[in-house]
Every structure is written in structure tokens, then in C-alpha cells.
N, C-alpha and C positions, 0 to 999 in steps of 0.2 A: 113796133108794132104790138098790138095786142092780140093773144093767142087764145081761144078757149077751146079746149080738148072735151071729147067724152070720153068713154073707158076704152073703146077698142084700141086707139092707137096707143094708148098707156098699157093695157094688158098684152098686147102683142109685142110692141116693142121691148117692154121689160123683160117678158119671158125670153127673147131672143138676145138679152144684152144689149139692146141697141137703144136703151131710151135716152142717152146723153143726146143722141141726134137733135131730139126735140130743143135739148138746151143750145146745142150748138147754132142751131137755125135759128130760133126765135129769143134766147136770153131765159125770159120767164113765161112760163105757161100759167093760166086759170083754168081752174076745174071747180064745177059746182059742187056743193056737199054731197049731194046724191052720187057723183061720180066717185069721188072719193071714197064713199062708203062700199059702193059694188066693187071696186079695185080691192079693197084692203079687207073687207069684212069675211072674203071666203079663203083667205089664204092661199090665193092664187100665185103661181110661180110669177116671182116677179114684183109682187107686193111691197116686200120691203124696200125695193128700190125707190118705188112711188113715196112711200112714207118717209124716208131719209132725203129724197131731192129737196132741198133748200129753195129751189128755183122753180117748184110747183107751188103755186098757191090757191088755197081753198077759197072760192068766195062764195 
């Protein structure tokens, strides 16, 4: 199943330390470039987790 995410689940789950739930449930998660920039550009809590997650693919 292909899953495309917007920024809200990434921001909130990573801030809570629960980002891995998405990997466990879906395997690979696709995000648009704009979502990646929004999540990582502002040094939000958990943004490093999104950057390091090799199962999140920017499309």
C-alpha cells in the first residue's frame, strides 16, 4: 500500500517519539518535497527523526 503523508502526522508523531508507528504500519511513507521542507526547515522537535528515517521517501 502506498501512503502519502502531510506534515501534521510527521510533526506530532516525531515530537512524541512515535514516528516509527508509521513505519510499522505502512513500511514506506511518501512525502512531497514541500512537506519535507516544512517539517525540517524550522528545526521543529523531531525534525531530525524525519531527516534520518530511510523509510520516508521524498517524491
